[in-house]
A tleap script that builds the chain and sets N, CA, C and O, in Angstrom:
source leaprc.protein.ff14SB
mol = sequence {
  NMET SER ASN VAL THR ALA TRP ALA VAL TYR
  TYR THR ALA ALA THR GLN GLU THR VAL PRO
  ALA ALA GLU GLY GLY SER THR SER VAL SER
  ARG ALA ALA GLY TYR VAL TRP THR ARG VAL
  LEU TRP ASP GLY ALA THR GLU TRP SER ALA
  PRO GLN GLY SER ALA ALA ILE SER ASP PRO
  GLU GLY LYS TYR SER ILE GLY SER GLN TYR
  ALA CALA
}
set mol.1.N position { -35.874 -42.930 9.264 }
set mol.1.CA position { -34.476 -42.673 8.981 }
set mol.1.C position { -34.385 -41.708 7.799 }
set mol.1.O position { -35.166 -41.805 6.852 }
set mol.2.N position { -33.449 -40.795 7.855 }
set mol.2.CA position { -33.251 -39.821 6.793 }
set mol.2.C position { -32.664 -40.485 5.560 }
set mol.2.O position { -31.991 -41.512 5.648 }
set mol.3.N position { -32.933 -39.878 4.406 }
set mol.3.CA position { -32.294 -40.345 3.175 }
set mol.3.C position { -30.834 -39.930 3.191 }
set mol.3.O position { -30.518 -38.764 3.427 }
set mol.4.N position { -29.959 -40.864 2.946 }
set mol.4.CA position { -28.536 -40.543 2.878 }
set mol.4.C position { -28.087 -40.625 1.432 }
set mol.4.O position { -28.618 -41.402 0.639 }
set mol.5.N position { -27.120 -39.825 1.113 }
set mol.5.CA position { -26.565 -39.754 -0.230 }
set mol.5.C position { -25.055 -39.824 -0.122 }
set mol.5.O position { -24.473 -39.380 0.868 }
set mol.6.N position { -24.430 -40.375 -1.132 }
set mol.6.CA position { -22.970 -40.393 -1.182 }
set mol.6.C position { -22.476 -39.014 -1.601 }
set mol.6.O position { -23.027 -38.384 -2.504 }
set mol.7.N position { -21.432 -38.564 -0.929 }
set mol.7.CA position { -20.795 -37.282 -1.221 }
set mol.7.C position { -19.312 -37.524 -1.430 }
set mol.7.O position { -18.709 -38.345 -0.738 }
set mol.8.N position { -18.718 -36.810 -2.387 }
set mol.8.CA position { -17.276 -36.854 -2.612 }
set mol.8.C position { -16.662 -35.666 -1.882 }
set mol.8.O position { -17.166 -34.547 -1.983 }
set mol.9.N position { -15.583 -35.901 -1.150 }
set mol.9.CA position { -14.898 -34.838 -0.407 }
set mol.9.C position { -13.566 -34.587 -1.104 }
set mol.9.O position { -12.779 -35.510 -1.315 }
set mol.10.N position { -13.324 -33.322 -1.459 }
set mol.10.CA position { -12.147 -32.971 -2.243 }
set mol.10.C position { -11.421 -31.778 -1.632 }
set mol.10.O position { -11.999 -31.011 -0.862 }
set mol.11.N position { -10.141 -31.632 -1.988 }
set mol.11.CA position { -9.351 -30.490 -1.528 }
set mol.11.C position { -9.741 -29.241 -2.320 }
set mol.11.O position { -9.932 -29.314 -3.534 }
set mol.12.N position { -9.859 -28.109 -1.649 }
set mol.12.CA position { -10.203 -26.852 -2.307 }
set mol.12.C position { -8.970 -26.104 -2.800 }
set mol.12.O position { -9.100 -25.161 -3.581 }
set mol.13.N position { -7.803 -26.494 -2.373 }
set mol.13.CA position { -6.539 -25.896 -2.817 }
set mol.13.C position { -5.487 -27.001 -2.852 }
set mol.13.O position { -5.624 -28.024 -2.182 }
set mol.14.N position { -4.452 -26.784 -3.630 }
set mol.14.CA position { -3.350 -27.755 -3.674 }
set mol.14.C position { -2.811 -27.953 -2.258 }
set mol.14.O position { -2.743 -27.013 -1.467 }
set mol.15.N position { -2.433 -29.180 -1.958 }
set mol.15.CA position { -1.973 -29.503 -0.608 }
set mol.15.C position { -0.951 -30.624 -0.637 }
set mol.15.O position { -0.820 -31.333 -1.634 }
set mol.16.N position { -0.233 -30.778 0.454 }
set mol.16.CA position { 0.655 -31.909 0.668 }
set mol.16.C position { -0.088 -32.882 1.576 }
set mol.16.O position { -0.605 -32.487 2.621 }
set mol.17.N position { -0.142 -34.132 1.188 }
set mol.17.CA position { -0.838 -35.159 1.961 }
set mol.17.C position { 0.174 -36.191 2.423 }
set mol.17.O position { 1.027 -36.612 1.642 }
set mol.18.N position { 0.094 -36.603 3.673 }
set mol.18.CA position { 0.963 -37.646 4.200 }
set mol.18.C position { 0.280 -38.990 3.985 }
set mol.18.O position { -0.859 -39.192 4.405 }
set mol.19.N position { 0.980 -39.898 3.334 }
set mol.19.CA position { 0.441 -41.225 3.031 }
set mol.19.C position { 1.431 -42.294 3.479 }
set mol.19.O position { 2.626 -42.019 3.582 }
set mol.20.N position { 0.952 -43.514 3.749 }
set mol.20.CA position { 1.860 -44.591 4.135 }
set mol.20.C position { 2.861 -44.894 3.016 }
set mol.20.O position { 2.508 -44.852 1.837 }
set mol.21.N position { 4.088 -45.195 3.381 }
set mol.21.CA position { 5.121 -45.566 2.419 }
set mol.21.C position { 5.200 -47.084 2.324 }
set mol.21.O position { 4.908 -47.787 3.292 }
set mol.22.N position { 5.590 -47.584 1.172 }
set mol.22.CA position { 5.665 -49.032 0.946 }
set mol.22.C position { 6.594 -49.721 1.932 }
set mol.22.O position { 6.318 -50.842 2.358 }
set mol.23.N position { 7.693 -49.067 2.301 }
set mol.23.CA position { 8.672 -49.671 3.207 }
set mol.23.C position { 8.372 -49.387 4.683 }
set mol.23.O position { 9.204 -49.651 5.552 }
set mol.24.N position { 7.200 -48.858 4.956 }
set mol.24.CA position { 6.839 -48.480 6.318 }
set mol.24.C position { 7.027 -46.989 6.496 }
set mol.24.O position { 7.632 -46.335 5.645 }
set mol.25.N position { 6.533 -46.455 7.559 }
set mol.25.CA position { 6.617 -45.021 7.779 }
set mol.25.C position { 5.624 -44.293 6.891 }
set mol.25.O position { 4.557 -44.825 6.584 }
set mol.26.N position { 5.967 -43.077 6.474 }
set mol.26.CA position { 5.070 -42.306 5.635 }
set mol.26.C position { 5.872 -41.404 4.709 }
set mol.26.O position { 7.070 -41.194 4.894 }
set mol.27.N position { 5.188 -40.884 3.723 }
set mol.27.CA position { 5.800 -39.973 2.768 }
set mol.27.C position { 4.791 -38.879 2.441 }
set mol.27.O position { 3.596 -39.038 2.691 }
set mol.28.N position { 5.263 -37.786 1.891 }
set mol.28.CA position { 4.409 -36.660 1.542 }
set mol.28.C position { 4.232 -36.611 0.029 }
set mol.28.O position { 5.203 -36.708 -0.720 }
set mol.29.N position { 2.976 -36.460 -0.419 }
set mol.29.CA position { 2.691 -36.351 -1.848 }
set mol.29.C position { 1.890 -35.084 -2.106 }
set mol.29.O position { 1.112 -34.649 -1.257 }
set mol.30.N position { 2.080 -34.500 -3.273 }
set mol.30.CA position { 1.334 -33.301 -3.661 }
set mol.30.C position { -0.007 -33.713 -4.230 }
set mol.30.O position { -0.099 -34.645 -5.030 }
set mol.31.N position { -1.050 -33.007 -3.809 }
set mol.31.CA position { -2.399 -33.235 -4.334 }
set mol.31.C position { -2.915 -31.907 -4.880 }
set mol.31.O position { -2.808 -30.877 -4.214 }
set mol.32.N position { -3.469 -31.928 -6.080 }
set mol.32.CA position { -4.010 -30.719 -6.703 }
set mol.32.C position { -5.363 -30.364 -6.096 }
set mol.32.O position { -6.042 -31.219 -5.528 }
set mol.33.N position { -5.743 -29.110 -6.219 }
set mol.33.CA position { -7.101 -28.704 -5.844 }
set mol.33.C position { -8.074 -29.562 -6.650 }
set mol.33.O position { -7.874 -29.771 -7.846 }
set mol.34.N position { -9.113 -30.054 -6.009 }
set mol.34.CA position { -10.098 -30.903 -6.663 }
set mol.34.C position { -9.853 -32.389 -6.469 }
set mol.34.O position { -10.695 -33.203 -6.848 }
set mol.35.N position { -8.704 -32.766 -5.878 }
set mol.35.CA position { -8.404 -34.185 -5.642 }
set mol.35.C position { -9.413 -34.752 -4.644 }
set mol.35.O position { -9.532 -34.250 -3.526 }
set mol.36.N position { -10.139 -35.794 -5.046 }
set mol.36.CA position { -11.118 -36.441 -4.162 }
set mol.36.C position { -10.365 -37.393 -3.247 }
set mol.36.O position { -9.756 -38.363 -3.699 }
set mol.37.N position { -10.419 -37.096 -1.940 }
set mol.37.CA position { -9.624 -37.888 -1.000 }
set mol.37.C position { -10.466 -38.809 -0.125 }
set mol.37.O position { -9.912 -39.671 0.556 }
set mol.38.N position { -11.791 -38.652 -0.121 }
set mol.38.CA position { -12.657 -39.598 0.576 }
set mol.38.C position { -14.085 -39.431 0.086 }
set mol.38.O position { -14.405 -38.475 -0.621 }
set mol.39.N position { -14.930 -40.361 0.467 }
set mol.39.CA position { -16.366 -40.295 0.191 }
set mol.39.C position { -17.085 -40.538 1.515 }
set mol.39.O position { -16.609 -41.293 2.363 }
set mol.40.N position { -18.230 -39.891 1.681 }
set mol.40.CA position { -19.013 -40.055 2.900 }
set mol.40.C position { -20.477 -40.264 2.541 }
set mol.40.O position { -20.926 -39.877 1.462 }
set mol.41.N position { -21.205 -40.874 3.449 }
set mol.41.CA position { -22.657 -40.949 3.341 }
set mol.41.C position { -23.219 -39.900 4.284 }
set mol.41.O position { -22.881 -39.875 5.468 }
set mol.42.N position { -24.079 -39.033 3.761 }
set mol.42.CA position { -24.608 -37.915 4.561 }
set mol.42.C position { -26.011 -37.597 4.089 }
set mol.42.O position { -26.310 -37.704 2.899 }
set mol.43.N position { -26.867 -37.210 5.009 }
set mol.43.CA position { -28.243 -36.873 4.643 }
set mol.43.C position { -28.387 -35.425 4.178 }
set mol.43.O position { -29.467 -35.033 3.736 }
set mol.44.N position { -27.343 -34.637 4.265 }
set mol.44.CA position { -27.381 -33.255 3.820 }
set mol.44.C position { -28.105 -32.326 4.770 }
set mol.44.O position { -28.181 -31.122 4.522 }
set mol.45.N position { -28.641 -32.868 5.860 }
set mol.45.CA position { -29.426 -32.055 6.791 }
set mol.45.C position { -28.799 -32.007 8.184 }
set mol.45.O position { -28.739 -30.942 8.800 }
set mol.46.N position { -28.335 -33.148 8.682 }
set mol.46.CA position { -27.719 -33.154 10.004 }
set mol.46.C position { -26.414 -32.380 9.954 }
set mol.46.O position { -25.823 -32.214 8.887 }
set mol.47.N position { -25.968 -31.907 11.107 }
set mol.47.CA position { -24.765 -31.082 11.135 }
set mol.47.C position { -23.526 -31.888 10.794 }
set mol.47.O position { -23.188 -32.857 11.473 }
set mol.48.N position { -22.871 -31.481 9.754 }
set mol.48.CA position { -21.595 -32.043 9.309 }
set mol.48.C position { -20.999 -31.053 8.329 }
set mol.48.O position { -21.727 -30.409 7.575 }
set mol.49.N position { -19.712 -30.930 8.334 }
set mol.49.CA position { -19.048 -30.131 7.312 }
set mol.49.C position { -17.716 -30.794 6.982 }
set mol.49.O position { -17.114 -31.473 7.814 }
set mol.50.N position { -17.282 -30.582 5.764 }
set mol.50.CA position { -15.995 -31.126 5.341 }
set mol.50.C position { -14.892 -30.466 6.158 }
set mol.50.O position { -15.037 -29.315 6.569 }
set mol.51.N position { -13.799 -31.172 6.399 }
set mol.51.CA position { -12.684 -30.596 7.149 }
set mol.51.C position { -12.134 -29.337 6.467 }
set mol.51.O position { -12.328 -29.130 5.270 }
set mol.52.N position { -11.457 -28.517 7.239 }
set mol.52.CA position { -10.847 -27.302 6.707 }
set mol.52.C position { -9.982 -27.626 5.499 }
set mol.52.O position { -9.208 -28.583 5.525 }
set mol.53.N position { -10.111 -26.831 4.439 }
set mol.53.CA position { -9.348 -27.060 3.218 }
set mol.53.C position { -10.009 -28.031 2.259 }
set mol.53.O position { -9.442 -28.381 1.224 }
set mol.54.N position { -11.217 -28.467 2.611 }
set mol.54.CA position { -11.955 -29.421 1.790 }
set mol.54.C position { -13.384 -28.940 1.588 }
set mol.54.O position { -13.871 -28.063 2.302 }
set mol.55.N position { -14.037 -29.526 0.615 }
set mol.55.CA position { -15.455 -29.278 0.367 }
set mol.55.C position { -16.072 -30.596 -0.079 }
set mol.55.O position { -15.361 -31.542 -0.418 }
set mol.56.N position { -17.399 -30.652 -0.078 }
set mol.56.CA position { -18.088 -31.884 -0.466 }
set mol.56.C position { -19.107 -31.580 -1.560 }
set mol.56.O position { -19.717 -30.512 -1.587 }
set mol.57.N position { -19.272 -32.538 -2.453 }
set mol.57.CA position { -20.247 -32.441 -3.540 }
set mol.57.C position { -21.094 -33.708 -3.523 }
set mol.57.O position { -20.568 -34.817 -3.436 }
set mol.58.N position { -22.414 -33.531 -3.609 }
set mol.58.CA position { -23.307 -34.686 -3.677 }
set mol.58.C position { -22.954 -35.504 -4.913 }
set mol.58.O position { -22.836 -34.958 -6.010 }
set mol.59.N position { -22.786 -36.805 -4.738 }
set mol.59.CA position { -22.355 -37.668 -5.834 }
set mol.59.C position { -22.994 -39.051 -5.731 }
set mol.59.O position { -22.289 -40.051 -5.593 }
set mol.60.N position { -24.334 -39.114 -5.797 }
set mol.60.CA position { -25.002 -40.416 -5.633 }
set mol.60.C position { -24.685 -41.423 -6.739 }
set mol.60.O position { -24.817 -42.629 -6.529 }
set mol.61.N position { -24.270 -40.946 -7.910 }
set mol.61.CA position { -23.947 -41.853 -9.013 }
set mol.61.C position { -22.526 -42.397 -8.927 }
set mol.61.O position { -22.168 -43.294 -9.689 }
set mol.62.N position { -21.707 -41.872 -8.013 }
set mol.62.CA position { -20.336 -42.347 -7.852 }
set mol.62.C position { -19.405 -41.887 -8.963 }
set mol.62.O position { -18.436 -42.574 -9.287 }
set mol.63.N position { -19.692 -40.734 -9.546 }
set mol.63.CA position { -18.862 -40.199 -10.632 }
set mol.63.C position { -17.454 -39.862 -10.153 }
set mol.63.O position { -16.497 -39.978 -10.918 }
set mol.64.N position { -17.319 -39.444 -8.885 }
set mol.64.CA position { -16.030 -39.020 -8.341 }
set mol.64.C position { -15.531 -40.025 -7.303 }
set mol.64.O position { -15.864 -39.933 -6.122 }
set mol.65.N position { -14.740 -40.970 -7.756 }
set mol.65.CA position { -14.171 -41.960 -6.834 }
set mol.65.C position { -12.944 -41.356 -6.150 }
set mol.65.O position { -12.426 -40.331 -6.593 }
set mol.66.N position { -12.485 -41.985 -5.080 }
set mol.66.CA position { -11.279 -41.533 -4.394 }
set mol.66.C position { -10.126 -41.579 -5.399 }
set mol.66.O position { -9.925 -42.573 -6.098 }
set mol.67.N position { -9.376 -40.478 -5.451 }
set mol.67.CA position { -8.265 -40.377 -6.380 }
set mol.67.C position { -8.611 -39.660 -7.674 }
set mol.67.O position { -7.726 -39.318 -8.459 }
set mol.68.N position { -9.906 -39.434 -7.895 }
set mol.68.CA position { -10.301 -38.715 -9.105 }
set mol.68.C position { -10.188 -37.213 -8.887 }
set mol.68.O position { -9.859 -36.759 -7.791 }
set mol.69.N position { -10.460 -36.455 -9.922 }
set mol.69.CA position { -10.335 -35.002 -9.869 }
set mol.69.C position { -11.713 -34.374 -10.072 }
set mol.69.O position { -12.394 -34.662 -11.056 }
set mol.70.N position { -12.118 -33.520 -9.140 }
set mol.70.CA position { -13.372 -32.773 -9.255 }
set mol.70.C position { -13.054 -31.345 -9.695 }
set mol.70.O position { -12.199 -30.687 -9.103 }
set mol.71.N position { -13.736 -30.870 -10.724 }
set mol.71.CA position { -13.565 -29.496 -11.186 }
set mol.71.C position { -14.858 -28.738 -10.912 }
set mol.71.O position { -15.897 -29.036 -11.502 }
set mol.72.N position { -14.792 -27.771 -10.028 }
set mol.72.CA position { -16.006 -26.997 -9.669 }
set mol.72.C position { -16.502 -26.201 -10.851 }
set mol.72.O position { -17.504 -25.495 -10.743 }
savepdb mol mol.pdb
quit
């Protein structure tokens, strides 16, 4: 089995994100460039790429949790 590492996935530009609303439905919130919106486990070798408008940074120490800000 390949070695997997945790990666933080962040927005490369400011964006509007749709999130669930407390009363049901959804709402739109502004997210700055660098906002970490998910984390993935990846071996860095198999084919995978962050979704359009996002990038990933290797983060095995967990420095960038979801909701944190990554500055390239």
